[in-house]
N, C-alpha and C positions, 0 to 999 in steps of 0.2 A: 600886649594882648596875652591874656592868661589862657593856658590850655586847661583842659579838665585835670582833675586830680590824677596822680600816678596810681595805676591799679595795684601796685605793690606796696608802696609806702604811704599813699594818700596825701602826699605833699603837692603843692602847686608848683608849676614851672611855667615861666613866661618865654614867649618866642624872642623877646628882646634880649634876654640873658643868653639864650642859645646863639642868637645871631652875633652877639658881641664877641663870642669865643670863635676865633677864626677856624680852628680845627673842627669844632662842633658844627659850625655853619657849613663847612666843606663836606663833612661826613653826611649831614642831613641831605644836602643837595645830591651827593653821589647816590645815596640809598633811594632817594625819591625817583631817580631816573631808572632804577632797576625794576623789572617785573616782580610782582609780589612773590611768585614762585621761586625766585632767587633771593630777593631781599630778606624775606623772613628767616629762612634757614641760615643765611649769612649773619644776621644779627644774633641769632641764638649761638652760632658757632663762635663769633668773637667774644661772646659772653663766657665761653669756656676758658678764656685766658685770664679771667678776673679771679683774684684770690678771694678767699672767704672774708678777709679782713680789710680789703681795700677795693675801691671802685676802679674801674678801668679808665685811665686818663683819655680824654678826647683825642689827643694827638696820637696816642698809641692805637686807639680804636680805628682811627682814620688810616694809619699805616697798615694795620692788619687787614682792613677791608681792601685797600689798594693791592697789597701783596696777594691776597686770596684771589681777587679777580684776575690777577696776572698769571695765576697758575694754569688756567685752561681757557682757551678761546671759546669753547662751546659751553654756553650758559646752562644748557640742559644737563650735560654731564657733570658740571660743577654743582648744580643744585642737587642732583641725585647723590653725589659724593658728600656734600655737606649734610644732607639728611641722614645718610648712613653713619657719618662720623658723630653727629649729635646723638643719634640713638645709642651708639656704642658707648659714648661717654656718659650718657644718662644711666645706662645699665651699670657702669662702673660706680657711679655716684650712689646708686641704690645699694650696691654691695659694700660701699664704704671704701673702695679702692681708688677713688678718683682724686687726682691732684690737678690743679690748673695746668693747662697746656702752656708750654714755653716756646714751642716752635710748631711748624706746620708739617712735620714729617709724617705723622699719622694720616693727615688729610691727603698728602701726596700719594701714600700707598693705597688709600681708598680710591683716589682718582684713577690710578693705574688700573685697579681692579674693575672699577665701573666702566672705564673706557674699553678694557679688554672684553668685557661682557657685552658691550654695546648697549648698555642700559642707561637711558637718559630720561629725565623728566621733561615734559613738554613745556617749553618756555617760549611764549609768543608775545613779543613786545606789543603793548597796547591792549592785549586781551588776557587779563589775569584770571579769567574764569575757565581757562582750559583745564579739563580734568587731568589729574596726574595719578600716579600709582596710589592704590588704596593705602592709607596710613596703617602701620602695624604696631605702633607704640603710643603711649600716652603723650609723649613729646610731639610725635607726628600729628596726633589728633588735636593737640593744643595749637600747633602751628597752622593746621587747616582751619580751626575755628577763628584764629586771629585773621587769617586771610579772608574768610567769609565776612567778618565784621568790617574789615577795611574796605570791602567792595560796596557795602551799603551806603 
């Protein structure tokens, strides 16, 4: 079964190919179970580990997702921290100072800060239409647009 064309590179990708790769299959299953308000920033976050010259291997992406989800039990706090981390890294990219992430130290510090402020995004399993903080960056706006498209 062919999926639509990739919105970035316009190539086709089949579900059969994804299902044959055990790590990709497990990654997709894990992401599909998460609420959009957590899954979307998580996908963008793990993309920050990809170098400009290489794609992120499926087994590494799976490991990163599992490690990130294990960082905090409250998905609302984690989603807020992921959003802040992605925004900060996008600003660094715009300034030309960004290098791909190699560990989760920055996210851990943002998590501590978000938890201390008591700021969390609303994550309600089964109801991804719950309003969250108003987006303040182009990245946040893009993630919100993706979430709205996914709900249709």
